[in-house]
C-alpha positions as CSV (number, residue, x, y, z in Angstrom):
1,X,25.5,15.9,4.5
2,X,24.0,16.1,0.9
3,X,20.3,16.3,0.6
4,X,18.4,13.0,0.1
5,X,16.6,12.3,-3.2
6,X,13.4,12.9,-1.4
7,X,14.7,16.3,-0.3
8,X,15.7,17.1,-3.9
9,X,12.3,15.7,-5.3
10,X,10.4,18.0,-2.7
11,X,12.5,21.2,-4.0
12,X,11.7,20.2,-7.7
13,X,8.1,19.7,-6.9
14,X,7.9,23.2,-5.4
15,X,9.9,24.8,-8.1
16,X,8.2,23.1,-11.0
17,X,4.4,23.0,-10.1
18,X,2.2,20.6,-12.3
19,X,5.3,18.6,-13.3
20,X,5.5,15.0,-12.1
21,X,8.5,14.5,-9.9
22,X,9.4,10.9,-8.9
23,X,12.2,8.8,-7.2
24,X,13.0,5.4,-8.8
25,X,16.0,3.5,-7.8
26,X,17.3,6.5,-5.8
27,X,17.3,8.7,-9.0
28,X,15.0,11.7,-9.1
29,X,13.1,12.4,-12.5
30,X,10.9,15.2,-13.6
31,X,8.6,15.1,-16.4
32,X,6.9,18.3,-18.1
33,X,3.3,19.0,-18.2
34,X,1.6,16.4,-20.5
35,X,0.1,17.4,-23.8
36,X,-3.6,17.5,-24.5
37,X,-3.7,14.0,-26.2
38,X,-2.1,12.6,-22.9
39,X,-4.8,14.4,-20.9
40,X,-7.6,13.1,-23.3
41,X,-6.5,9.4,-22.7
42,X,-6.6,9.8,-19.0
43,X,-10.0,11.3,-19.3
44,X,-11.3,8.3,-21.4
45,X,-9.7,5.7,-19.1
46,X,-11.2,7.5,-16.0
47,X,-14.5,7.8,-17.6
48,X,-14.5,4.1,-18.4
49,X,-13.6,3.2,-14.8
50,X,-16.3,5.4,-13.4
51,X,-19.0,4.1,-15.8
52,X,-17.9,0.5,-14.7
53,X,-18.5,1.4,-11.1
54,X,-15.3,2.9,-9.6
55,X,-16.0,5.2,-6.8
56,X,-19.4,3.7,-6.1
57,X,-20.1,3.2,-2.4
58,X,-18.1,0.3,-1.2
59,X,-16.1,-0.3,-4.4
60,X,-12.6,0.6,-5.5
61,X,-11.7,4.1,-6.1
62,X,-9.9,5.7,-9.1
63,X,-7.5,8.6,-8.9
64,X,-5.1,10.6,-11.1
65,X,-1.6,10.8,-9.8
66,X,-2.0,9.2,-6.4
67,X,1.5,8.7,-5.2
68,X,2.7,5.2,-4.3
69,X,5.6,4.5,-1.9
70,X,7.9,1.9,-3.6
71,X,10.0,-0.6,-1.7
72,X,12.9,-0.2,-4.3
73,X,14.9,2.3,-2.2
74,X,14.6,4.2,0.9
75,X,13.0,7.2,-0.9
76,X,11.3,5.7,-3.9
77,X,7.9,6.8,-4.9
78,X,6.0,7.2,-8.2
79,X,2.9,9.1,-9.2
80,X,1.1,7.0,-11.8
81,X,-1.2,8.6,-14.2
82,X,-4.2,6.6,-13.0
83,X,-4.7,4.4,-9.9
84,X,-7.3,2.0,-8.7
85,X,-7.2,1.5,-5.1
86,X,-9.0,-0.3,-2.3
87,X,-12.1,1.5,-1.0
88,X,-11.5,4.0,1.7
89,X,-7.7,3.9,1.6
90,X,-7.4,7.5,3.0
91,X,-5.8,6.2,6.1
92,X,-3.1,4.3,4.2
93,X,-0.7,7.3,3.7
94,X,2.8,6.3,4.8
95,X,5.4,8.9,3.7
96,X,5.6,12.2,1.8
97,X,1.9,12.0,0.8
98,X,2.6,8.6,-0.7
99,X,0.1,5.5,0.0
100,X,0.9,2.1,0.9
101,X,1.5,0.0,-2.2
102,X,-0.8,-2.8,-0.6
103,X,-3.9,-0.7,-1.4
104,X,-3.2,-0.3,-5.1
105,X,-5.2,-2.8,-7.3
106,X,-3.9,-1.2,-10.6
107,X,-1.6,1.5,-11.9
108,X,-1.8,3.0,-15.4
109,X,0.8,5.0,-17.2
110,X,0.5,6.8,-20.5
111,X,3.8,7.4,-22.2
112,X,4.6,11.0,-23.0
113,X,6.0,12.4,-26.1
114,X,9.4,12.3,-24.4
115,X,9.4,8.4,-23.9
116,X,10.2,7.7,-20.2
117,X,10.5,4.9,-17.8
118,X,7.1,3.4,-18.2
119,X,8.4,0.1,-20.1
120,X,11.9,0.1,-18.5
121,X,12.1,0.8,-14.7
122,X,8.6,1.1,-13.8
123,X,7.5,-2.5,-14.3
124,X,10.2,-3.7,-11.9
125,X,9.2,-1.0,-9.3
126,X,5.5,-1.8,-9.5
127,X,6.1,-5.5,-9.4
128,X,8.3,-5.1,-6.4
129,X,5.5,-3.2,-4.7
130,X,3.3,-6.1,-5.6
131,X,0.8,-4.0,-7.5
132,X,-1.5,-6.6,-9.1
133,X,-1.9,-5.0,-12.5
134,X,0.3,-2.5,-14.3
135,X,-1.0,-1.0,-17.8
136,X,1.0,1.1,-20.1
137,X,-0.7,2.9,-22.9
138,X,2.3,3.2,-25.3
139,X,1.7,6.2,-27.6
140,X,5.1,5.6,-29.3
141,X,4.5,2.1,-30.5
142,X,0.7,2.5,-30.6
143,X,-0.1,-0.4,-28.3
144,X,-1.1,-1.3,-24.7
145,X,0.8,-3.5,-22.5
146,X,-0.9,-5.2,-19.6
147,X,1.5,-6.7,-16.8
148,X,-0.1,-9.0,-14.3
149,X,1.2,-11.7,-11.6
150,X,4.0,-9.8,-9.9
151,X,6.7,-11.8,-8.4
152,X,9.8,-10.2,-7.0
153,X,10.8,-7.4,-9.2
154,X,9.1,-8.6,-12.4
155,X,5.6,-9.3,-13.7
156,X,5.3,-13.0,-14.8
157,X,2.7,-12.2,-17.4
158,X,3.1,-9.4,-20.1
159,X,0.4,-9.1,-22.7
160,X,0.5,-6.7,-25.7
161,X,-2.6,-5.5,-27.5
162,X,-2.6,-3.5,-30.8
163,X,-5.3,-1.4,-32.5
164,X,-8.1,-3.6,-33.5
165,X,-8.0,-5.5,-30.1
166,X,-9.4,-4.7,-26.8
167,X,-8.4,-5.7,-23.3
168,X,-10.4,-6.2,-20.1
169,X,-9.1,-5.3,-16.6
170,X,-8.5,-8.5,-14.6
171,X,-11.2,-9.1,-11.9
172,X,-8.7,-8.3,-9.2
173,X,-8.9,-4.6,-10.2
174,X,-12.7,-4.8,-9.1
175,X,-14.0,-2.8,-11.9
176,X,-15.3,-4.8,-14.9
177,X,-14.2,-2.8,-17.9
178,X,-12.9,-3.4,-21.4
179,X,-11.1,-0.8,-23.5
180,X,-10.5,-0.8,-27.2
181,X,-6.7,-0.3,-27.7
182,X,-7.5,2.0,-31.0
183,X,-9.5,4.4,-28.7
184,X,-6.5,4.8,-26.4
185,X,-3.7,5.1,-28.9
186,X,-5.6,6.9,-31.7
187,X,-3.5,9.7,-33.3
188,X,-5.7,12.7,-33.0
189,X,-4.6,16.1,-34.5
């Protein structure tokens, strides 16, 4: 019997530490270690979330690469760059160190230099998991895309913001924060 996608992902995860391994639609993907600008964007996003009250007692918690179990296939999971989850969701782990999608309030992805699935397959997967808010910081086209109102395998609302604009996270996230798009997509050398 051939190995399952989950078994293959596990082998890749062990063989390529610090790489992101995911299974979407039964297909295993592996992404290289992100560059410094990618890490700086994540730092800025997390700083904004923490300043606005994430991780305060009784409030939502913010994490980097917290794995989410996806309903799109028997082995599907993703590791979003940043997640905001319900308070005290430690007991919501379901499979393979992945958490129940019902505890996720937001997932945020930053495109890498090798443009991936952030705007193609992932919106459908996160919508199917009923994640209320999905945000993509698109470094390629220098914009932020905010997806809300999941229904089935799609988000009914898709808002695009460009440098010079800002966006506020919806109240459902539980952290009142506004980000300037230019700060997130700025080209820094």
